[in-house]
VOGU-3710 file (C-alpha; in Angstrom, 3 decimals, decimal comma):
1> xxxxxxxxxx> 135,644/202,385/-33,551  138,295/200,581/-31,795  137,842/197,560/-29,679  138,424/199,458/-26,429  135,504/201,993/-27,423  133,079/198,971/-27,998  130,804/198,820/-24,674  131,014/194,894/-25,056  134,864/194,768/-25,015  134,960/195,923/-21,241
11> xxxxxxxxxx> 132,550/193,267/-20,066  134,260/190,734/-21,950  137,630/191,712/-20,944  136,290/191,675/-17,169  134,897/188,017/-17,695  138,162/186,782/-19,282  140,144/188,048/-16,240  137,693/186,483/-14,097  137,750/183,153/-15,862  141,836/183,274/-15,897
21> xxxxxxxxxx> 141,891/183,762/-11,950  139,599/180,788/-11,609  140,755/178,187/-14,232  144,392/177,143/-14,936  144,538/176,975/-18,551  147,423/175,065/-19,983  148,179/177,865/-22,454  146,828/181,158/-23,522  143,572/181,309/-25,101  142,823/184,242/-27,539
31> xxxxxxxxxx> 139,424/185,845/-27,667  138,130/188,043/-30,228  135,060/189,947/-30,960  134,036/190,221/-34,419  130,973/190,606/-36,742  129,867/186,907/-37,828  126,505/187,614/-39,441  124,703/185,873/-36,649  124,556/185,599/-32,789  127,173/183,072/-31,838
41> xxxxxxxxxx> 130,279/182,322/-29,925  132,491/179,620/-30,402  135,837/177,648/-29,459  138,362/177,056/-32,296  140,441/173,888/-30,814  142,925/174,440/-33,740  143,373/178,019/-33,090  142,958/177,766/-29,231  140,524/180,779/-29,371  137,130/181,770/-28,535
51> xxxxxxxxxx> 135,510/184,245/-30,944  132,259/186,223/-29,879  130,280/187,663/-32,349  129,267/191,159/-31,925  125,629/189,989/-32,773  125,269/187,939/-29,590  125,182/191,033/-27,410  121,853/191,890/-28,639  120,517/188,553/-28,531  121,829/187,999/-24,723
61> xxxxxxx> 119,882/191,411/-24,033  116,958/190,088/-25,571  117,144/186,741/-23,663  117,743/188,658/-20,430  114,485/190,983/-21,251  112,481/187,628/-21,430  113,302/186,675/-17,926
//
């Protein structure tokens, strides 16, 4: 399954486009979605990148269901 077929990909892409229109980052920040073994998302300043773990999707859906 490629990134564009992952339902999370479309949502994250829209969020990134929104952030880019609101914030003026001094340089490009790469965003990757990958399996990490835990529900997490983090920024790596040495790589200037954000990693969003695929497991985070299920975690957020569960949290949203608890509201």
